[in-house]
C-alpha positions as CSV (number, residue, x, y, z in Angstrom):
1,M,-95.9,191.6,-28.4
2,F,-95.6,193.8,-31.4
3,A,-96.7,193.1,-35.0
4,R,-94.6,194.5,-37.9
5,M,-94.4,194.0,-41.6
6,N,-91.2,192.4,-42.8
7,P,-90.1,194.5,-45.8
8,F,-88.2,191.6,-47.4
9,N,-91.0,189.1,-47.6
10,G,-94.2,191.1,-47.0
11,Q,-95.2,188.9,-44.1
12,M,-96.5,190.1,-40.7
13,E,-94.2,189.1,-37.9
14,L,-94.8,189.2,-34.1
15,T,-91.8,190.5,-32.2
16,G,-91.1,191.6,-28.7
17,I,-91.7,190.1,-25.2
18,D,-95.1,189.1,-24.0
19,Y,-96.4,190.6,-20.8
20,V,-99.1,190.1,-18.2
21,I,-100.6,192.8,-15.9
22,Q,-101.6,191.7,-12.5
23,S,-102.4,193.4,-9.2
24,R,-99.9,191.4,-7.3
25,P,-96.2,190.3,-7.6
26,P,-95.5,186.9,-9.2
27,V,-95.0,183.8,-7.0
28,Y,-93.1,180.6,-7.6
29,A,-96.3,178.9,-8.7
30,D,-96.8,181.3,-11.6
31,V,-95.4,178.9,-14.2
32,D,-97.9,178.9,-17.0
33,Y,-96.0,181.5,-19.0
34,A,-93.4,181.4,-21.8
35,V,-89.8,182.5,-21.0
36,P,-89.2,185.4,-21.0
37,M,-92.4,186.9,-19.8
38,L,-92.7,190.4,-18.3
39,W,-95.0,190.7,-15.2
40,I,-96.4,194.2,-14.5
41,D,-97.5,194.5,-10.9
42,D,-99.7,197.5,-11.1
43,S,-100.7,197.6,-7.4
44,N,-97.0,197.8,-6.3
45,D,-95.6,199.6,-9.4
46,A,-93.1,196.8,-10.1
47,L,-91.8,195.0,-13.1
48,W,-90.6,191.4,-13.1
49,V,-89.3,189.0,-15.7
50,L,-89.6,185.2,-15.8
51,L,-86.2,183.8,-16.3
52,R,-86.8,180.0,-16.0
53,V,-89.3,177.4,-15.1
54,S,-87.9,174.2,-13.6
55,A,-89.6,171.4,-11.8
56,G,-92.8,173.4,-11.4
57,V,-91.1,176.4,-10.0
58,G,-91.0,179.8,-11.7
59,Y,-87.9,182.0,-11.2
60,W,-88.9,185.6,-11.4
61,L,-86.4,188.5,-11.3
62,L,-87.5,191.9,-10.0
63,L,-86.3,194.4,-12.7
64,G,-87.4,197.6,-10.9
65,T,-90.0,199.7,-9.2
66,V,-91.5,203.1,-9.9
67,D,-92.4,205.6,-7.3
68,P,-95.4,207.7,-8.1
69,Y,-95.6,211.0,-6.4
70,S,-97.6,214.2,-6.7
71,Y,-95.9,217.0,-8.6
72,G,-96.8,220.1,-6.6
73,T,-99.3,220.6,-3.8
74,E,-102.3,222.0,-5.6
75,A,-105.3,219.7,-5.7
76,D,-105.8,220.1,-9.5
77,E,-102.2,219.2,-10.4
78,T,-101.6,215.9,-12.2
79,L,-99.9,212.8,-10.8
80,V,-96.5,212.2,-12.3
81,T,-94.7,208.8,-12.4
82,E,-91.0,209.0,-12.4
83,A,-88.3,206.3,-11.9
84,S,-87.0,206.6,-8.4
85,E,-83.6,205.9,-6.9
86,T,-85.2,202.8,-5.2
87,M,-84.8,200.7,-8.4
88,I,-83.9,197.2,-7.3
89,L,-81.9,194.7,-9.3
90,Q,-81.6,191.3,-7.8
């Protein structure tokens, strides 16, 4: 969530979508979040969004994945993360 100053009334406002970072993908029992909520699965490099909670079931949509790969073959080169062609929209 982002904070910004409203230039018309001088008040601080919170804008944007909340997010949570976990080391696993969300499951249907992950319902204690506001809709929409972004879920960053840092162990699988995936991004999910909570679309709905109904009767104790969370409906999560996989927005995409990122494929980290080594740029070059030298041991001292940095790891680069780039969006891959394996992006999944369900």
